[in-house]
C-alpha positions in Angstrom: 50.7 24.2 -46.7 50.1 25.3 -50.3 51.5 22.0 -51.6 51.5 18.4 -50.6 54.1 15.7 -50.9 54.2 12.4 -49.0 57.4 12.1 -47.1 58.6 9.4 -44.6 62.1 10.6 -43.7 61.8 14.3 -44.0 59.7 16.8 -42.0 58.6 20.2 -43.4 58.1 23.2 -41.3 56.6 26.2 -43.2 57.5 29.6 -41.7 56.2 32.4 -43.9 58.4 32.7 -46.9 60.8 30.2 -45.4 60.5 26.5 -45.6 62.5 24.6 -43.0 63.3 21.1 -44.1 64.4 18.5 -41.6 66.1 15.2 -42.3 64.1 13.2 -39.8 65.8 10.0 -38.8 67.3 11.2 -35.5 67.6 7.7 -34.1 70.3 7.0 -36.7 71.8 10.5 -36.7 69.9 11.0 -39.9 72.0 8.4 -41.8 70.5 8.4 -45.2 68.7 5.3 -46.5 67.5 4.9 -50.1 64.1 6.4 -49.2 65.6 9.6 -47.8 67.9 10.1 -50.8 64.9 9.6 -53.1 62.7 12.0 -51.1 65.4 14.7 -51.0 65.5 14.7 -54.8 61.7 14.6 -55.2 61.2 17.4 -52.7 63.7 19.9 -54.0 62.5 19.3 -57.6 58.9 19.9 -56.4 60.0 23.1 -54.6 60.8 24.7 -58.0 57.1 25.2 -58.6 56.4 26.7 -55.1 57.1 30.5 -55.5 55.4 31.2 -52.1 58.7 30.2 -50.5 61.9 32.2 -51.0 64.3 30.4 -48.7 64.8 26.7 -47.9 66.7 25.8 -44.7 68.0 22.3 -44.7 68.8 20.8 -41.3 68.8 17.5 -39.4 66.7 16.6 -36.4 68.6 15.4 -33.3 72.3 15.4 -32.7 73.5 15.4 -36.3 72.8 16.9 -39.7 73.5 13.6 -41.5 75.9 10.8 -40.5 76.3 9.3 -44.0 74.9 6.1 -45.4 72.8 3.8 -43.2 75.0 0.7 -43.1 72.1 -1.3 -41.5 69.8 -0.8 -44.5 68.9 -3.8 -46.5 68.1 -2.1 -49.8 65.4 -3.8 -51.9 66.7 -5.8 -54.8 66.5 -4.0 -58.1 64.0 -5.3 -60.6 66.5 -5.3 -63.5 69.8 -3.7 -64.6 68.0 -0.4 -65.6 66.4 -0.1 -62.2 69.8 -0.9 -60.6 71.4 2.0 -62.5 68.5 4.3 -61.5 69.1 3.5 -57.9 72.8 4.2 -58.4 72.0 7.7 -59.6 69.7 8.7 -56.8 72.4 10.5 -54.8 73.6 12.5 -57.7 70.0 13.4 -58.5 69.3 14.5 -54.9 72.4 16.6 -54.6 71.9 18.2 -58.0 68.2 19.0 -57.1 69.4 20.9 -54.0 72.1 22.7 -56.0 69.7 23.7 -58.8 66.7 24.6 -56.6 65.1 27.8 -57.7 65.0 29.2 -54.1 68.0 30.1 -52.0 69.1 27.3 -49.8 70.8 27.5 -46.4 72.4 24.5 -44.7 72.0 24.2 -40.9 74.8 21.8 -40.1 75.6 20.2 -36.7 77.1 17.1 -35.3 78.1 15.1 -38.4 78.1 15.8 -42.1 79.6 12.6 -43.4 79.6 11.1 -46.9 76.3 11.8 -48.5 75.6 14.2 -45.6 78.6 16.3 -46.6 77.2 16.2 -50.2 73.8 17.4 -49.1 75.5 20.3 -47.2 77.8 21.4 -49.9 74.9 21.5 -52.4 73.3 24.3 -50.4 74.0 27.9 -51.3 75.0 28.9 -47.8 76.2 26.7 -45.0 76.3 27.5 -41.2 77.8 25.1 -38.7 79.2 24.6 -35.2 82.9 24.4 -34.1 82.7 20.7 -33.4 80.8 19.5 -36.5 82.7 16.7 -38.3 82.9 17.0 -42.1 84.3 13.8 -43.6 84.0 11.9 -46.8 85.2 8.3 -46.1 84.6 6.7 -49.5 88.2 6.1 -50.5 88.9 4.5 -47.1 85.9 2.3 -47.8 87.2 1.2 -51.1 85.0 3.2 -53.5 85.3 6.6 -55.2 83.1 9.5 -54.0 79.8 9.4 -55.9 76.9 11.8 -56.3 78.8 14.3 -58.5 80.4 15.6 -55.3 84.0 15.8 -56.6 83.4 18.7 -59.1 81.2 20.4 -56.6 83.9 20.3 -53.9 86.5 21.5 -56.4 84.2 24.4 -57.3 83.5 25.3 -53.7 86.9 24.9 -52.0 89.4 24.6 -54.8 91.2 21.6 -56.2 94.0 21.5 -53.6 91.7 21.3 -50.6 89.2 19.0 -52.4 92.1 16.6 -53.2 93.1 16.7 -49.6 89.6 16.0 -48.3 88.7 13.3 -50.8 92.0 11.4 -51.4 93.2 11.4 -47.8 89.8 11.2 -46.2 90.8 14.0 -43.8 88.3 14.8 -41.0 87.8 18.5 -40.6 85.9 20.4 -37.9 83.9 23.5 -38.2 86.8 25.8 -37.7 88.8 24.3 -40.5 85.7 24.1 -42.7 85.4 27.8 -42.4 89.1 28.3 -43.2 88.8 26.2 -46.3 85.6 28.0 -47.5 83.4 24.9 -47.0 81.1 26.8 -44.7 80.1 30.5 -44.5 80.0 30.9 -40.8 80.9 28.8 -37.7 79.4 29.3 -34.3 80.3 28.0 -30.9 77.6 25.4 -30.4 74.1 24.4 -31.4 72.6 26.8 -28.9 73.9 29.6 -31.2 73.3 27.8 -34.5 69.6 28.7 -34.9 70.3 32.4 -34.2 73.0 32.4 -36.8 70.8 30.7 -39.4 68.0 33.1 -38.7 70.3 36.1 -39.1 71.3 34.8 -42.6 67.7 34.1 -43.5 66.6 37.6 -42.4 69.4 39.2 -44.4 68.4 37.2 -47.5 64.7 38.0 -47.0 65.6 41.7 -46.7 66.9 41.8 -50.3 64.7 42.2 -53.3 63.3 38.8 -54.3 63.8 39.0 -58.0 67.4 40.4 -58.0 68.4 37.8 -55.4 67.0 35.0 -57.5 68.6 36.4 -60.7 71.9 36.6 -58.9 71.5 32.9 -58.0 70.8 32.2 -61.7 73.9 34.1 -62.7 76.1 32.1 -60.2 74.6 28.9 -61.4 74.9 29.8 -65.1 78.6 30.8 -64.8 79.3 27.6 -62.8 77.9 25.6 -65.6 81.2 26.0 -67.3 82.6 23.5 -64.8 80.0 21.0 -66.0 81.3 21.0 -69.6 82.5 17.5 -70.1 80.8 16.6 -66.8 81.5 12.9 -66.0 79.4 12.8 -62.9 76.8 10.6 -64.5 79.5 8.0 -64.4 79.7 8.3 -60.6 77.0 5.8 -59.8 78.5 3.2 -62.2 82.0 3.7 -60.8 80.7 3.3 -57.2 78.7 0.2 -58.1 81.7 -1.4 -59.8 84.1 -0.5 -56.9 81.6 -1.7 -54.3 82.0 -5.3 -55.7 85.7 -5.4 -55.0 87.1 -7.4 -52.1 88.5 -4.3 -50.4 85.1 -2.6 -50.4 83.2 -5.7 -49.3 85.6 -6.1 -46.4 85.4 -2.5 -45.4 81.8 -1.6 -45.9 79.9 -4.8 -46.9 77.0 -3.7 -49.0 78.0 -0.1 -49.5 76.4 1.5 -52.5 
């Protein structure tokens, strides 16, 4: 590889101008622990200085893309209040790093895209999934607001009405409905067809002139910045931390953060 980065929870698979990135905790359906969230942010920021790659494909090893937060994790105690707040912002930083990555990103989504996994997926430029994939953001049911800056991102991607339905009622949606709502760009029958579909999208993107494709991404990102005016997503980590201390949240999710 042309660059090195130490990763424990992510596997990198270079493939010419494509970098395939695998969330690699298959024994837990790629449930994200603090280390994974931190590594996702570090990696996608690092990729901005790697022009040898044009496309990043984000997928999950095993049966699921990402099944949300690892409830079994015993997160290390923060050193102080500032460190505690930094930890609370890791998810927002990771999702924003995917969203703002210089290269075009494609999400390969199967099994589960729950909570933070759904946030990772919706941060990608293009999303390909299977009929039976479960998209679900359970935070309100768990007694906390959706963090990671995901609310404005969902509003931007699928519209306020569907975002309200998904977030406030915690509705579970499959791949078919995700396609109908505009949450994904293509849905295929099963995982046997998923790689072919992803490769088809990648080949089409690689067939386009590199500079005009990247400039188009800059345009899309630039115009979407208008939705960040008055952006309150930096408050997400604080709101989640405060809500997680309520009796409802403790009863439903214990140490959710």
